[in-house]
KEKE-177171 format. One record per residue: residue number from 1; x negated, y, z negated of N, C-alpha, C in turn; residue in one letter. Coordinates in Angstrom, 3 decimals, m for minus. Example, Ala and Ser with C-alpha at 12.3 -4.5 7.8 and 13.67 -1.06 7.14 Angstrom:
# KEKE-177171
<r num="1" n_px="m13.190" n_py="m5.690" n_pz="m7.800" ca_px="m12.300" ca_py="m4.500" ca_pz="m7.800" c_px="m13.200" c_py="m3.300" c_pz="m7.800" residuo="A"/>
<r num="2" n_px="m12.850" n_py="m2.250" n_pz="m7.080" ca_px="m13.670" ca_py="m1.060" ca_pz="m7.140" c_px="m12.900" c_py="0.030" c_pz="m7.870" residuo="S"/>
END
This chain:
# KEKE-177171
<r num="1" n_px="m5.763" n_py="130.963" n_pz="m107.937" ca_px="m6.871" ca_py="130.793" ca_pz="m107.034" c_px="m7.226" c_py="132.159" c_pz="m106.470" residuo="M"/>
<r num="2" n_px="m8.487" n_py="132.511" n_pz="m106.532" ca_px="m8.824" ca_py="133.843" ca_pz="m106.038" c_px="m9.002" c_py="133.839" c_pz="m104.522" residuo="D"/>
<r num="3" n_px="m9.131" n_py="135.032" n_pz="m103.978" ca_px="m9.177" ca_py="135.189" ca_pz="m102.520" c_px="m10.472" c_py="134.701" c_pz="m101.882" residuo="D"/>
<r num="4" n_px="m11.470" n_py="134.320" n_pz="m102.696" ca_px="m12.720" ca_py="133.843" ca_pz="m102.118" c_px="m12.590" c_py="132.421" c_pz="m101.558" residuo="S"/>
<r num="5" n_px="m11.536" n_py="131.728" n_pz="m101.894" ca_px="m11.321" ca_py="130.371" ca_pz="m101.393" c_px="m10.662" c_py="130.460" c_pz="m100.029" residuo="I"/>
<r num="6" n_px="m11.236" n_py="129.762" n_pz="m99.074" ca_px="m10.748" ca_py="129.846" ca_pz="m97.699" c_px="m9.344" c_py="129.273" c_pz="m97.563" residuo="S"/>
<r num="7" n_px="m8.636" n_py="129.778" n_pz="m96.571" ca_px="m7.291" ca_py="129.280" ca_pz="m96.272" c_px="m7.352" c_py="127.792" c_pz="m95.932" residuo="I"/>
<r num="8" n_px="m8.402" n_py="127.363" n_pz="m95.239" ca_px="m8.558" ca_py="125.952" ca_pz="m94.889" c_px="m8.605" c_py="125.087" c_pz="m96.143" residuo="T"/>
<r num="9" n_px="m9.384" n_py="125.518" n_pz="m97.140" ca_px="m9.489" ca_py="124.763" ca_pz="m98.383" c_px="m8.154" c_py="124.768" c_pz="m99.127" residuo="K"/>
<r num="10" n_px="m7.476" n_py="125.912" n_pz="m99.133" ca_px="m6.165" ca_py="126.000" ca_pz="m99.780" c_px="m5.194" c_py="125.026" c_pz="m99.117" residuo="V"/>
<r num="11" n_px="m5.201" n_py="124.971" n_pz="m97.777" ca_px="m4.317" ca_py="124.045" ca_pz="m97.044" c_px="m4.601" c_py="122.599" c_pz="m97.437" residuo="K"/>
<r num="12" n_px="m5.895" n_py="122.246" n_pz="m97.546" ca_px="m6.259" ca_py="120.881" ca_pz="m97.908" c_px="m5.782" c_py="120.541" c_pz="m99.318" residuo="K"/>
<r num="13" n_px="m5.916" n_py="121.490" n_pz="m100.224" ca_px="m5.494" ca_py="121.255" ca_pz="m101.598" c_px="m3.983" c_py="121.164" c_pz="m101.714" residuo="L"/>
<r num="14" n_px="m3.323" n_py="122.073" n_pz="m101.037" ca_px="m1.868" ca_py="122.145" ca_pz="m101.129" c_px="m1.220" c_py="120.970" c_pz="m100.408" residuo="Q"/>
<r num="15" n_px="m1.700" n_py="120.665" n_pz="m99.223" ca_px="m1.261" ca_py="119.485" ca_pz="m98.510" c_px="m0.009" c_py="119.619" c_pz="m97.668" residuo="G"/>
<r num="16" n_px="0.851" n_py="120.583" n_pz="m97.955" ca_px="2.096" ca_py="120.675" ca_pz="m97.201" c_px="2.733" c_py="122.042" c_pz="m97.415" residuo="F"/>
<r num="17" n_px="3.719" n_py="122.355" n_pz="m96.569" ca_px="4.534" ca_py="123.560" ca_pz="m96.746" c_px="3.810" c_py="124.864" c_pz="m96.479" residuo="G"/>
<r num="18" n_px="4.471" n_py="125.924" n_pz="m96.897" ca_px="3.963" ca_py="127.280" ca_pz="m96.734" c_px="2.703" c_py="127.472" c_pz="m97.583" residuo="K"/>
<r num="19" n_px="1.734" n_py="128.175" n_pz="m97.034" ca_px="0.476" ca_py="128.416" ca_pz="m97.746" c_px="0.729" c_py="129.362" c_pz="m98.908" residuo="I"/>
<r num="20" n_px="0.366" n_py="128.917" n_pz="m100.096" ca_px="0.512" ca_py="129.710" ca_pz="m101.313" c_px="m0.853" c_py="129.835" c_pz="m101.973" residuo="E"/>
<r num="21" n_px="m1.108" n_py="130.950" n_pz="m102.596" ca_px="m2.353" ca_py="131.143" ca_pz="m103.337" c_px="m2.225" c_py="130.626" c_pz="m104.769" residuo="R"/>
<r num="22" n_px="m1.021" n_py="130.254" n_pz="m105.158" ca_px="m0.801" ca_py="129.691" ca_pz="m106.480" c_px="m0.397" c_py="128.232" c_pz="m106.298" residuo="V"/>
<r num="23" n_px="m1.213" n_py="127.328" n_pz="m106.819" ca_px="m0.947" ca_py="125.900" ca_pz="m106.711" c_px="m0.903" c_py="125.339" c_pz="m108.130" residuo="I"/>
<r num="24" n_px="0.189" n_py="124.681" n_pz="m108.503" ca_px="0.243" ca_py="124.113" ca_pz="m109.856" c_px="m0.766" c_py="122.978" c_pz="m110.016" residuo="P"/>
<r num="25" n_px="m1.493" n_py="123.012" n_pz="m111.113" ca_px="m2.490" ca_py="121.985" ca_pz="m111.416" c_px="m2.393" c_py="121.623" c_pz="m112.894" residuo="V"/>
<r num="26" n_px="m2.991" n_py="120.510" n_pz="m113.245" ca_px="m3.178" ca_py="120.160" ca_pz="m114.644" c_px="m4.577" c_py="120.635" c_pz="m115.007" residuo="I"/>
<r num="27" n_px="m4.673" n_py="121.490" n_pz="m116.002" ca_px="m5.958" ca_py="122.068" ca_pz="m116.399" c_px="m6.507" c_py="121.325" c_pz="m117.600" residuo="L"/>
<r num="28" n_px="m7.665" n_py="120.735" n_pz="m117.426" ca_px="m8.353" ca_py="120.101" ca_pz="m118.546" c_px="m9.052" c_py="121.181" c_pz="m119.374" residuo="I"/>
<r num="29" n_px="m9.508" n_py="122.233" n_pz="m118.741" ca_px="m10.292" ca_py="123.238" ca_pz="m119.468" c_px="m11.722" c_py="122.762" c_pz="m119.544" residuo="G"/>
<r num="30" n_px="m12.290" n_py="122.774" n_pz="m120.711" ca_px="m13.672" ca_py="122.346" ca_pz="m120.881" c_px="m13.735" c_py="121.106" c_pz="m121.758" residuo="Q"/>
<r num="31" n_px="m14.599" n_py="120.177" n_pz="m121.374" ca_px="m14.842" ca_py="118.991" ca_pz="m122.189" c_px="m16.091" c_py="119.219" c_pz="m123.023" residuo="L"/>
<r num="32" n_px="m16.125" n_py="118.597" n_pz="m124.153" ca_px="m17.320" ca_py="118.666" ca_pz="m124.981" c_px="m17.421" c_py="117.414" c_pz="m125.820" residuo="G"/>
<r num="33" n_px="m18.623" n_py="117.136" n_pz="m126.252" ca_px="m18.850" ca_py="115.956" ca_pz="m127.082" c_px="m19.730" c_py="116.378" c_pz="m128.252" residuo="K"/>
<r num="34" n_px="m19.311" n_py="116.020" n_pz="m129.438" ca_px="m20.072" ca_py="116.313" ca_pz="m130.634" c_px="m21.397" c_py="115.555" c_pz="m130.582" residuo="N"/>
<r num="35" n_px="m22.505" n_py="116.233" n_pz="m130.854" ca_px="m23.824" ca_py="115.593" ca_pz="m130.813" c_px="m23.919" c_py="114.402" c_pz="m131.762" residuo="D"/>
<r num="36" n_px="m23.124" n_py="114.419" n_pz="m132.814" ca_px="m23.126" ca_py="113.316" ca_pz="m133.775" c_px="m22.718" c_py="111.992" c_pz="m133.100" residuo="H"/>
<r num="37" n_px="m21.912" n_py="112.086" n_pz="m132.045" ca_px="m21.415" ca_py="110.894" ca_pz="m131.353" c_px="m22.090" c_py="110.679" c_pz="m129.997" residuo="Y"/>
<r num="38" n_px="m23.198" n_py="111.326" n_pz="m129.780" ca_px="m23.896" ca_py="111.287" ca_pz="m128.488" c_px="m24.088" c_py="109.864" c_pz="m127.962" residuo="R"/>
<r num="39" n_px="m24.484" n_py="108.935" n_pz="m128.832" ca_px="m24.789" ca_py="107.576" ca_pz="m128.385" c_px="m23.606" c_py="106.619" c_pz="m128.527" residuo="N"/>
<r num="40" n_px="m22.486" n_py="107.094" n_pz="m129.051" ca_px="m21.341" ca_py="106.217" ca_pz="m129.283" c_px="m20.335" c_py="106.206" c_pz="m128.142" residuo="E"/>
<r num="41" n_px="m20.339" n_py="107.225" n_pz="m127.310" ca_px="m19.404" ca_py="107.282" ca_pz="m126.194" c_px="m20.027" c_py="108.088" c_pz="m125.065" residuo="T"/>
<r num="42" n_px="m19.486" n_py="107.912" n_pz="m123.879" ca_px="m20.021" ca_py="108.641" ca_pz="m122.719" c_px="m19.001" c_py="109.647" c_pz="m122.208" residuo="S"/>
<r num="43" n_px="m19.478" n_py="110.615" n_pz="m121.465" ca_px="m18.584" ca_py="111.572" ca_pz="m120.824" c_px="m17.647" c_py="110.878" c_pz="m119.847" residuo="G"/>
<r num="44" n_px="m18.151" n_py="109.864" n_pz="m119.177" ca_px="m17.314" ca_py="109.100" ca_pz="m118.232" c_px="m16.153" c_py="108.443" c_pz="m118.971" residuo="K"/>
<r num="45" n_px="m16.419" n_py="107.863" n_pz="m120.140" ca_px="m15.362" ca_py="107.232" ca_pz="m120.935" c_px="m14.326" c_py="108.275" c_pz="m121.368" residuo="Y"/>
<r num="46" n_px="m14.782" n_py="109.439" n_pz="m121.793" ca_px="m13.866" ca_py="110.505" ca_pz="m122.196" c_px="m12.962" c_py="110.890" c_pz="m121.022" residuo="I"/>
<r num="47" n_px="m13.546" n_py="111.044" n_pz="m119.827" ca_px="m12.738" ca_py="111.365" ca_pz="m118.640" c_px="m11.719" c_py="110.260" c_pz="m118.341" residuo="L"/>
<r num="48" n_px="m12.132" n_py="109.010" n_pz="m118.469" ca_px="m11.212" ca_py="107.894" ca_pz="m118.221" c_px="m10.011" c_py="107.971" c_pz="m119.174" residuo="E"/>
<r num="49" n_px="m10.257" n_py="108.277" n_pz="m120.432" ca_px="m9.175" ca_py="108.386" ca_pz="m121.412" c_px="m8.265" c_py="109.569" c_pz="m121.100" residuo="Q"/>
<r num="50" n_px="m8.868" n_py="110.675" n_pz="m120.681" ca_px="m8.077" ca_py="111.854" ca_pz="m120.303" c_px="m7.174" c_py="111.520" c_pz="m119.123" residuo="I"/>
<r num="51" n_px="m7.700" n_py="110.792" n_pz="m118.138" ca_px="m6.901" ca_py="110.479" ca_pz="m116.958" c_px="m5.770" c_py="109.486" c_pz="m117.278" residuo="F"/>
<r num="52" n_px="m5.912" n_py="108.672" n_pz="m118.298" ca_px="m4.790" ca_py="107.834" ca_pz="m118.729" c_px="m3.650" c_py="108.719" c_pz="m119.233" residuo="L"/>
<r num="53" n_px="m3.988" n_py="109.759" n_pz="m119.969" ca_px="m2.974" ca_py="110.699" ca_pz="m120.459" c_px="m2.389" c_py="111.498" c_pz="m119.305" residuo="I"/>
<r num="54" n_px="m3.244" n_py="111.934" n_pz="m118.389" ca_px="m2.778" ca_py="112.716" ca_pz="m117.235" c_px="m1.812" c_py="111.901" c_pz="m116.375" residuo="I"/>
<r num="55" n_px="m2.049" n_py="110.605" n_pz="m116.245" ca_px="m1.120" ca_py="109.764" ca_pz="m115.480" c_px="0.274" c_py="109.791" c_pz="m116.096" residuo="Q"/>
<r num="56" n_px="0.350" n_py="109.799" n_pz="m117.422" ca_px="1.658" ca_py="109.892" ca_pz="m118.090" c_px="2.294" c_py="111.253" c_pz="m117.843" residuo="R"/>
<r num="57" n_px="1.483" n_py="112.303" n_pz="m117.937" ca_px="1.985" ca_py="113.657" ca_pz="m117.675" c_px="2.514" c_py="113.741" c_pz="m116.254" residuo="I"/>
<r num="58" n_px="1.750" n_py="113.208" n_pz="m115.309" ca_px="2.152" ca_py="113.249" ca_pz="m113.904" c_px="3.475" c_py="112.519" c_pz="m113.688" residuo="Q"/>
<r num="59" n_px="3.680" n_py="111.413" n_pz="m114.369" ca_px="4.922" ca_py="110.654" ca_pz="m114.236" c_px="6.131" c_py="111.510" c_pz="m114.612" residuo="Y"/>
<r num="60" n_px="6.002" n_py="112.302" n_pz="m115.675" ca_px="7.122" ca_py="113.104" ca_pz="m116.159" c_px="7.206" c_py="114.486" c_pz="m115.530" residuo="F"/>
<r num="61" n_px="6.056" n_py="115.077" n_pz="m115.233" ca_px="6.049" ca_py="116.476" ca_pz="m114.789" c_px="5.611" c_py="116.667" c_pz="m113.347" residuo="A"/>
<r num="62" n_px="5.062" n_py="115.641" n_pz="m112.723" ca_px="4.579" ca_py="115.789" ca_pz="m111.352" c_px="3.196" c_py="116.416" c_pz="m111.324" residuo="G"/>
<r num="63" n_px="2.812" n_py="116.847" n_pz="m110.156" ca_px="1.488" ca_py="117.442" ca_pz="m109.976" c_px="0.564" c_py="116.489" c_pz="m109.251" residuo="G"/>
<r num="64" n_px="m0.381" n_py="117.077" n_pz="m108.527" ca_px="m1.297" ca_py="116.252" ca_pz="m107.736" c_px="m2.754" c_py="116.607" c_pz="m107.944" residuo="R"/>
<r num="65" n_px="m3.011" n_py="117.694" n_pz="m108.684" ca_px="m4.375" ca_py="118.181" ca_pz="m108.816" c_px="m4.745" c_py="118.419" c_pz="m110.273" residuo="L"/>
<r num="66" n_px="m6.025" n_py="118.170" n_pz="m110.585" ca_px="m6.570" ca_py="118.432" ca_pz="m111.914" c_px="m7.744" c_py="119.384" c_pz="m111.758" residuo="V"/>
<r num="67" n_px="m7.820" n_py="120.385" n_pz="m112.620" ca_px="m8.923" ca_py="121.345" ca_pz="m112.613" c_px="m9.657" c_py="121.261" c_pz="m113.943" residuo="V"/>
<r num="68" n_px="m10.972" n_py="121.336" n_pz="m113.879" ca_px="m11.798" ca_py="121.390" ca_pz="m115.080" c_px="m12.787" c_py="122.539" c_pz="m114.914" residuo="V"/>
<r num="69" n_px="m13.110" n_py="123.193" n_pz="m116.027" ca_px="m14.072" ca_py="124.293" ca_pz="m116.020" c_px="m15.295" c_py="123.894" c_pz="m116.839" residuo="E"/>
<r num="70" n_px="m16.446" n_py="124.453" n_pz="m116.457" ca_px="m17.658" ca_py="124.216" ca_pz="m117.242" c_px="m18.633" c_py="125.363" c_pz="m117.039" residuo="C"/>
<r num="71" n_px="m19.616" n_py="125.397" n_pz="m117.909" ca_px="m20.665" ca_py="126.397" ca_pz="m117.782" c_px="m21.488" c_py="126.112" c_pz="m116.532" residuo="Q"/>
<r num="72" n_px="m22.182" n_py="127.140" n_pz="m116.080" ca_px="m23.030" ca_py="126.999" ca_pz="m114.889" c_px="m24.327" c_py="126.299" c_pz="m115.242" residuo="E"/>
<r num="73" n_px="m24.271" n_py="124.985" n_pz="m115.338" ca_px="m25.457" ca_py="124.180" ca_pz="m115.631" c_px="m25.515" c_py="123.032" c_pz="m114.639" residuo="E"/>
<r num="74" n_px="m26.671" n_py="122.806" n_pz="m114.024" ca_px="m26.788" ca_py="121.737" ca_pz="m113.027" c_px="m26.345" c_py="120.367" c_pz="m113.540" residuo="P"/>
<r num="75" n_px="m26.667" n_py="120.023" n_pz="m114.801" ca_px="m26.291" ca_py="118.697" ca_pz="m115.304" c_px="m24.773" c_py="118.553" c_pz="m115.413" residuo="K"/>
<r num="76" n_px="m24.071" n_py="119.646" n_pz="m115.733" ca_px="m22.611" ca_py="119.580" ca_pz="m115.794" c_px="m22.013" c_py="119.477" c_pz="m114.402" residuo="L"/>
<r num="77" n_px="m22.560" n_py="120.249" n_pz="m113.469" ca_px="m22.091" ca_py="120.168" ca_pz="m112.076" c_px="m22.267" c_py="118.743" c_pz="m111.539" residuo="R"/>
<r num="78" n_px="m23.442" n_py="118.172" n_pz="m111.769" ca_px="m23.710" ca_py="116.797" ca_pz="m111.319" c_px="m22.737" c_py="115.806" c_pz="m111.953" residuo="D"/>
<r num="79" n_px="m22.468" n_py="115.979" n_pz="m113.249" ca_px="m21.558" ca_py="115.071" ca_pz="m113.951" c_px="m20.177" c_py="115.061" c_pz="m113.303" residuo="F"/>
<r num="80" n_px="m19.620" n_py="116.248" n_pz="m113.077" ca_px="m18.268" ca_py="116.298" ca_pz="m112.510" c_px="m18.234" c_py="115.808" c_pz="m111.071" residuo="Y"/>
<r num="81" n_px="m19.245" n_py="116.128" n_pz="m110.297" ca_px="m19.280" ca_py="115.644" ca_pz="m108.909" c_px="m19.437" c_py="114.129" c_pz="m108.861" residuo="E"/>
<r num="82" n_px="m20.234" n_py="113.563" n_pz="m109.767" ca_px="m20.375" ca_py="112.097" ca_pz="m109.833" c_px="m19.057" c_py="111.422" c_pz="m110.220" residuo="R"/>
<r num="83" n_px="m18.199" n_py="112.150" n_pz="m110.894" ca_px="m16.933" ca_py="111.595" ca_pz="m111.350" c_px="m15.746" c_py="112.011" c_pz="m110.485" residuo="N"/>
<r num="84" n_px="m16.033" n_py="112.355" n_pz="m109.229" ca_px="m14.975" ca_py="112.552" ca_pz="m108.247" c_px="m14.378" c_py="113.944" c_pz="m108.147" residuo="G"/>
<r num="85" n_px="m14.959" n_py="114.926" n_pz="m108.836" ca_px="m14.463" ca_py="116.295" ca_pz="m108.741" c_px="m15.215" c_py="117.026" c_pz="m107.635" residuo="F"/>
<r num="86" n_px="m14.536" n_py="117.955" n_pz="m106.989" ca_px="m15.143" ca_py="118.806" ca_pz="m105.960" c_px="m15.225" c_py="120.224" c_pz="m106.485" residuo="D"/>
<r num="87" n_px="m16.335" n_py="120.909" n_pz="m106.184" ca_px="m16.476" ca_py="122.299" ca_pz="m106.601" c_px="m15.387" c_py="123.129" c_pz="m105.940" residuo="F"/>
<r num="88" n_px="m14.739" n_py="123.972" n_pz="m106.729" ca_px="m13.677" ca_py="124.836" ca_pz="m106.227" c_px="m14.144" c_py="126.279" c_pz="m106.152" residuo="L"/>
<r num="89" n_px="m14.575" n_py="126.834" n_pz="m107.294" ca_px="m14.970" ca_py="128.240" ca_pz="m107.314" c_px="m15.684" c_py="128.569" c_pz="m108.614" residuo="Q"/>
<r num="90" n_px="m16.343" n_py="129.711" n_pz="m108.605" ca_px="m16.925" ca_py="130.293" ca_pz="m109.803" c_px="m15.975" c_py="131.402" c_pz="m110.220" residuo="L"/>
<r num="91" n_px="m15.443" n_py="131.310" n_pz="m111.439" ca_px="m14.488" ca_py="132.315" ca_pz="m111.887" c_px="m14.759" c_py="132.664" c_pz="m113.345" residuo="Q"/>
<r num="92" n_px="m14.905" n_py="133.961" n_pz="m113.588" ca_px="m15.163" ca_py="134.465" ca_pz="m114.942" c_px="m16.365" c_py="133.792" c_pz="m115.593" residuo="N"/>
<r num="93" n_px="m17.391" n_py="133.514" n_pz="m114.802" ca_px="m18.618" ca_py="132.928" ca_pz="m115.318" c_px="m18.584" c_py="131.420" c_pz="m115.504" residuo="G"/>
<r num="94" n_px="m17.490" n_py="130.768" n_pz="m115.115" ca_px="m17.378" ca_py="129.316" ca_pz="m115.243" c_px="m17.203" c_py="128.676" c_pz="m113.875" residuo="Y"/>
<r num="95" n_px="m17.834" n_py="127.520" n_pz="m113.711" ca_px="m17.613" ca_py="126.722" ca_pz="m112.510" c_px="m16.281" c_py="126.013" c_pz="m112.667" residuo="L"/>
<r num="96" n_px="m15.501" n_py="125.962" n_pz="m111.603" ca_px="m14.251" ca_py="125.226" ca_pz="m111.617" c_px="m14.347" c_py="124.105" c_pz="m110.584" residuo="Q"/>
<r num="97" n_px="m13.924" n_py="122.928" n_pz="m111.007" ca_px="m13.912" ca_py="121.757" ca_pz="m110.150" c_px="m12.487" c_py="121.228" c_pz="m110.073" residuo="F"/>
<r num="98" n_px="m12.175" n_py="120.594" n_pz="m108.961" ca_px="m10.820" ca_py="120.102" ca_pz="m108.744" c_px="m10.871" c_py="118.644" c_pz="m108.294" residuo="I"/>
<r num="99" n_px="m9.843" n_py="117.890" n_pz="m108.679" ca_px="m9.748" ca_py="116.484" ca_pz="m108.286" c_px="m8.288" c_py="116.173" c_pz="m107.977" residuo="K"/>
<r num="100" n_px="m8.089" n_py="115.483" n_pz="m106.875" ca_px="m6.735" ca_py="115.058" ca_pz="m106.477" c_px="m6.390" c_py="113.790" c_pz="m107.239" residuo="R"/>
<r num="101" n_px="m5.165" n_py="113.731" n_pz="m107.712" ca_px="m4.705" ca_py="112.542" ca_pz="m108.439" c_px="m4.275" c_py="111.452" c_pz="m107.474" residuo="L"/>
END
């Protein structure tokens, strides 16, 4: 997490203990959908399937936060916010969003 994120936001994300600038998260990275399958599945369905896998990961490895990155496009920002992610930061030209498990 870079220094542009406020201590208040870091405290909310971390939730307990000493304030750290490094918080372990599960990183989805970037999602994409092949145009060939545009009408066969939705981004929401893909996220639901990912979160089923993340629940298994969380059971074995722990963790409370998920981060996803995307290009700076309004439709992508809207998609992630509609699906429960909060904007975290702009880093290396990508928007990063975070969601508590």
